[in-house]
C-alpha positions as CSV (number, residue, x, y, z in Angstrom):
1,X,-66.8,35.7,6.1
2,X,-66.0,32.1,5.6
3,X,-65.6,32.2,2.0
4,X,-63.2,34.2,1.9
5,X,-61.2,31.5,4.7
6,X,-61.7,29.1,2.2
7,X,-60.5,31.5,-1.0
8,X,-57.5,31.8,0.8
9,X,-56.4,28.3,1.8
10,X,-57.1,27.7,-2.2
11,X,-54.8,30.3,-2.8
12,X,-52.0,28.4,-0.6
13,X,-52.4,25.3,-2.1
14,X,-52.4,26.2,-5.4
15,X,-49.2,27.6,-4.7
16,X,-47.5,25.5,-3.1
17,X,-48.5,23.2,-5.8
18,X,-46.6,25.0,-8.5
19,X,-43.7,25.7,-5.9
20,X,-43.7,22.4,-5.4
21,X,-43.8,21.0,-9.4
22,X,-41.3,23.8,-10.5
23,X,-38.6,22.5,-7.5
24,X,-39.4,19.2,-8.8
25,X,-38.9,19.9,-12.7
26,X,-35.8,22.1,-11.7
27,X,-34.7,19.1,-10.0
28,X,-35.8,16.3,-12.5
29,X,-33.2,18.7,-15.0
30,X,-30.6,18.8,-13.1
31,X,-30.7,15.3,-12.4
32,X,-31.2,14.2,-16.7
33,X,-28.6,16.7,-16.6
34,X,-25.4,15.4,-14.2
35,X,-26.5,11.4,-16.0
36,X,-26.0,13.4,-19.8
37,X,-22.3,14.5,-18.5
38,X,-21.8,10.5,-16.6
39,X,-19.3,8.0,-17.8
40,X,-19.0,4.8,-16.6
41,X,-16.4,3.2,-16.1
42,X,-15.7,-0.7,-15.3
43,X,-12.5,-2.0,-15.5
44,X,-11.0,-5.7,-15.2
45,X,-7.3,-6.3,-14.2
46,X,-6.1,-9.6,-16.9
47,X,-2.7,-9.6,-14.9
48,X,0.4,-7.8,-14.4
49,X,4.2,-7.7,-15.3
50,X,7.5,-6.3,-14.1
51,X,6.2,-5.2,-10.5
52,X,9.2,-3.5,-8.9
53,X,8.7,-2.4,-5.5
54,X,11.2,-0.9,-4.8
55,X,10.6,1.4,-7.9
56,X,7.2,1.0,-7.9
57,X,6.9,0.4,-11.4
58,X,4.5,-1.9,-13.0
59,X,2.5,-3.5,-15.7
60,X,-1.4,-3.6,-16.2
61,X,-2.9,-5.8,-18.8
62,X,-7.0,-4.7,-18.2
63,X,-10.2,-4.3,-20.3
64,X,-11.7,-1.0,-19.9
65,X,-15.5,-0.4,-20.5
66,X,-17.4,2.9,-21.0
67,X,-21.3,3.4,-20.7
68,X,-22.7,6.6,-21.6
69,X,-25.6,8.3,-22.6
70,X,-25.1,12.0,-24.4
71,X,-24.3,11.2,-28.2
72,X,-22.0,14.9,-27.8
73,X,-19.8,13.0,-25.4
74,X,-16.3,10.3,-26.3
75,X,-14.5,8.6,-23.7
76,X,-11.6,8.0,-26.6
77,X,-10.5,10.9,-25.4
78,X,-9.1,9.2,-21.5
79,X,-5.0,8.8,-20.4
80,X,-3.1,7.9,-17.0
81,X,-2.1,10.2,-14.7
82,X,0.9,8.0,-13.3
83,X,1.7,6.0,-16.3
84,X,1.3,5.6,-20.4
85,X,-1.1,3.5,-22.4
86,X,1.7,1.4,-24.1
87,X,-0.6,0.0,-26.2
88,X,-4.9,0.9,-26.1
89,X,-6.4,-1.8,-28.9
90,X,-10.3,-1.5,-28.7
91,X,-12.2,-4.4,-28.9
92,X,-15.9,-3.6,-28.5
93,X,-18.2,0.1,-29.8
94,X,-22.4,0.6,-29.7
95,X,-23.3,3.2,-30.1
96,X,-27.1,3.8,-30.1
97,X,-29.7,6.4,-28.9
98,X,-29.8,5.2,-25.5
99,X,-27.1,3.6,-24.1
100,X,-23.6,3.4,-25.9
101,X,-21.0,1.1,-24.5
102,X,-17.0,0.7,-25.7
103,X,-14.7,-1.4,-25.0
104,X,-10.5,-1.3,-24.8
105,X,-8.2,-4.2,-24.3
106,X,-5.6,-2.0,-22.9
107,X,-1.2,-2.1,-21.2
108,X,-0.3,-0.2,-19.5
109,X,3.3,1.1,-17.3
110,X,2.1,2.9,-14.2
111,X,3.8,3.6,-11.0
112,X,3.5,4.4,-7.9
113,X,5.3,5.8,-4.8
114,X,6.5,3.0,-3.0
115,X,5.7,2.5,0.8
116,X,8.6,1.1,2.4
117,X,8.0,2.0,6.1
118,X,6.4,-1.7,7.4
119,X,9.2,-3.7,5.2
120,X,9.7,-6.6,5.0
121,X,5.8,-6.8,5.8
122,X,4.6,-4.5,4.2
123,X,1.6,-3.8,1.3
124,X,1.2,-1.4,-1.9
125,X,-1.1,0.5,-3.8
126,X,-1.2,-0.2,-7.3
127,X,-3.6,2.0,-9.0
128,X,-4.9,3.0,-12.7
129,X,-5.8,7.1,-12.4
130,X,-8.1,8.6,-15.1
131,X,-8.1,11.4,-16.4
132,X,-10.0,12.3,-20.1
133,X,-7.8,14.8,-21.6
134,X,-10.4,17.3,-23.2
135,X,-13.9,17.1,-21.0
136,X,-13.0,18.8,-17.9
137,X,-15.4,18.5,-14.9
138,X,-18.5,20.6,-16.2
139,X,-18.5,18.4,-19.1
140,X,-17.9,14.7,-18.0
141,X,-17.9,13.3,-14.9
142,X,-16.8,9.7,-14.3
143,X,-18.6,7.1,-12.0
144,X,-17.6,3.2,-11.0
145,X,-19.6,0.9,-12.9
146,X,-19.8,-2.0,-10.3
147,X,-20.3,-5.2,-12.3
148,X,-16.6,-4.5,-14.1
149,X,-14.7,-4.0,-11.2
150,X,-12.5,-7.3,-10.5
151,X,-9.4,-9.1,-10.4
152,X,-9.0,-11.9,-12.2
153,X,-8.9,-15.0,-10.2
154,X,-5.0,-16.2,-11.8
155,X,-3.6,-13.1,-11.4
156,X,-0.9,-13.9,-9.7
157,X,2.3,-12.0,-8.1
158,X,5.1,-13.9,-7.1
159,X,5.1,-13.2,-2.6
160,X,1.8,-11.2,-2.8
161,X,-1.6,-11.4,-2.3
162,X,-3.9,-10.0,-3.2
163,X,-6.3,-8.1,-0.2
164,X,-9.0,-5.8,-1.8
165,X,-9.3,-3.7,-4.8
166,X,-11.4,-0.2,-4.9
167,X,-12.4,2.4,-6.8
168,X,-12.2,6.0,-5.7
169,X,-13.2,9.1,-7.5
170,X,-12.2,12.7,-7.4
171,X,-12.1,16.0,-9.0
172,X,-8.2,17.2,-10.1
173,X,-8.2,21.0,-10.0
174,X,-5.1,22.4,-12.1
175,X,-3.1,25.8,-11.2
176,X,-4.8,27.7,-14.7
177,X,-8.8,26.8,-13.3
178,X,-9.5,24.3,-14.8
179,X,-11.4,21.3,-12.5
180,X,-11.3,17.7,-14.4
181,X,-13.1,14.2,-12.7
182,X,-10.7,11.7,-11.9
183,X,-11.5,8.1,-11.1
184,X,-8.6,6.3,-9.3
185,X,-8.5,1.9,-9.5
186,X,-6.2,0.7,-6.8
187,X,-5.5,-3.1,-6.2
188,X,-4.1,-3.4,-2.8
189,X,-1.2,-6.0,-2.3
190,X,0.4,-7.4,1.0
191,X,3.1,-10.1,1.4
192,X,2.8,-13.2,2.5
193,X,3.5,-13.7,5.8
194,X,4.1,-16.9,6.4
195,X,7.1,-16.6,3.2
196,X,8.4,-13.4,4.2
197,X,9.0,-14.6,8.3
198,X,10.8,-17.0,6.8
199,X,12.6,-15.6,4.3
200,X,13.7,-12.7,6.0
201,X,13.1,-13.2,10.1
202,X,14.6,-17.1,10.1
203,X,18.7,-15.9,9.7
204,X,18.2,-13.2,12.2
205,X,16.9,-15.6,14.5
206,X,19.4,-18.0,14.1
207,X,22.3,-15.4,14.7
208,X,20.9,-14.8,18.1
209,X,20.5,-18.5,18.9
210,X,24.1,-19.3,17.5
211,X,25.1,-16.1,19.3
212,X,22.9,-17.3,22.2
213,X,24.9,-21.3,22.7
214,X,28.1,-19.3,24.0
215,X,26.7,-19.1,27.1
216,X,26.8,-22.5,27.8
217,X,30.7,-22.3,26.6
218,X,33.2,-22.9,30.1
219,X,35.1,-19.9,31.3
220,X,38.6,-20.5,29.3
221,X,37.0,-21.4,26.0
222,X,36.4,-17.3,25.6
223,X,38.1,-17.6,22.2
224,X,35.4,-20.0,20.8
225,X,32.7,-17.3,22.9
226,X,34.2,-14.5,20.5
227,X,34.7,-16.2,17.5
228,X,31.0,-16.9,17.6
229,X,29.9,-13.5,18.6
230,X,31.9,-11.4,16.4
231,X,31.3,-13.5,13.5
232,X,27.5,-13.6,14.3
233,X,27.4,-9.9,14.1
234,X,29.3,-10.1,10.9
235,X,26.6,-12.0,9.3
236,X,24.1,-9.7,11.0
237,X,25.7,-6.6,9.1
238,X,25.9,-8.8,6.0
239,X,22.5,-9.5,6.1
240,X,20.8,-6.2,7.1
241,X,23.3,-4.1,4.0
242,X,21.6,-7.2,1.6
243,X,18.3,-6.6,3.0
244,X,18.4,-3.5,2.4
245,X,20.5,-2.4,-0.6
246,X,18.0,-2.0,-3.1
247,X,15.8,0.5,-1.1
248,X,16.1,3.9,-2.1
249,X,18.2,6.3,0.5
250,X,14.7,6.8,3.5
251,X,14.4,9.6,6.2
252,X,13.4,7.6,8.5
253,X,13.9,3.6,9.8
254,X,11.9,1.2,9.0
255,X,10.3,-1.7,10.1
256,X,13.3,-4.4,8.7
257,X,16.0,-1.7,10.5
258,X,14.7,-1.9,14.2
259,X,14.5,-5.7,13.9
260,X,18.1,-5.4,12.6
261,X,19.2,-3.0,16.1
262,X,16.7,-5.4,18.5
263,X,19.3,-7.6,16.8
264,X,22.6,-5.5,17.1
265,X,21.2,-5.7,20.8
266,X,21.6,-9.0,21.2
267,X,24.4,-10.0,19.8
268,X,26.7,-7.0,21.0
269,X,25.1,-7.5,25.0
270,X,27.0,-11.3,24.3
271,X,29.9,-9.9,23.3
272,X,29.6,-7.4,26.5
273,X,28.9,-10.4,28.2
274,X,31.9,-12.8,26.8
275,X,34.5,-9.6,27.8
276,X,34.2,-9.1,31.7
277,X,34.1,-12.9,32.0
278,X,38.1,-12.7,29.8
279,X,38.7,-9.8,32.4
280,X,37.5,-11.7,35.1
281,X,39.4,-14.9,34.1
282,X,42.8,-12.9,32.9
283,X,43.1,-10.6,35.5
284,X,41.1,-11.3,38.4
285,X,40.4,-14.7,38.8
286,X,36.9,-14.2,40.7
287,X,34.8,-18.3,39.6
288,X,31.6,-16.9,41.0
289,X,31.6,-13.5,39.1
290,X,31.8,-15.1,36.2
291,X,29.5,-17.6,36.9
292,X,27.2,-13.9,38.2
293,X,28.4,-13.1,35.1
294,X,27.3,-15.5,32.6
295,X,23.8,-16.2,34.8
296,X,22.7,-12.3,34.9
297,X,24.7,-11.3,30.9
298,X,22.4,-14.4,29.4
299,X,19.1,-12.9,30.7
300,X,19.8,-9.5,30.2
301,X,21.5,-10.8,26.0
302,X,17.3,-12.5,26.2
303,X,15.5,-9.4,26.9
304,X,17.3,-6.5,26.3
305,X,16.4,-6.7,22.7
306,X,12.8,-7.2,22.9
307,X,12.6,-3.6,25.0
308,X,15.3,-2.3,22.2
309,X,13.0,-3.3,19.6
310,X,9.5,-1.9,21.7
311,X,11.2,1.1,22.3
312,X,11.6,1.6,18.3
313,X,8.4,0.7,17.4
314,X,5.9,2.9,19.8
315,X,8.5,5.8,19.5
């Protein structure tokens, strides 16, 4: 009886060992197969030119490096899904039985769909989207090569600074049933907040300050008050048009629109108070009423744009 139990245990041990060995072999073969079908991609951006954020177009100059093991595949049939390469020069090509490596110097005309919701404090994602034009995902998959990912220190765009850069791998499926490995390299740009504030927010602030000076004028200077208010309102409208005329038609308000609507609220409130003071000075002749309107009108004029902007921003 004891001998039978020992035999059963030994048999179970041998069966378990055999199953473990089989599973491990299959996993290794699958891993080997995946490794052989993988092309590691490195991208190092040197410079950018002709960046027009209103159109989402730009030219990138960069090094593109491929590294792979399976000699039955080749990365030379790559293509850009968000543009076209204007020049593609192979500068290095070494192939061995173990690991092969290939370098290109590429200049490409690329495009993105720009985001304007937070303009003029917006950020834009410059992308390089790469696919193989021949091998689908059953033959080739891309993987990022971290050592060759980056942006040159001399990379500069006036008014912008680099916030981050990253690589993303995804599967792109086409309606005819084929699926391809897609690599997307993204450089996130953000505006220089100090420069943007000085250039785009200082004029509206000056419009409000100049218009607000009218509350320090006496009631008999109504012509001067109206002149200040109307001239600043016209200036604000012209400034608003100059900032948004280059943008495409948008279905909703963007940040610059919300800021300028708040400025319009300030200027309109100032003109409304001036109109009430004019009516009183011309018809009612109530000095106390004039002082009350001037004081309360000034307070409302200061508070109103903040309420309007908050309402537009959070709703």
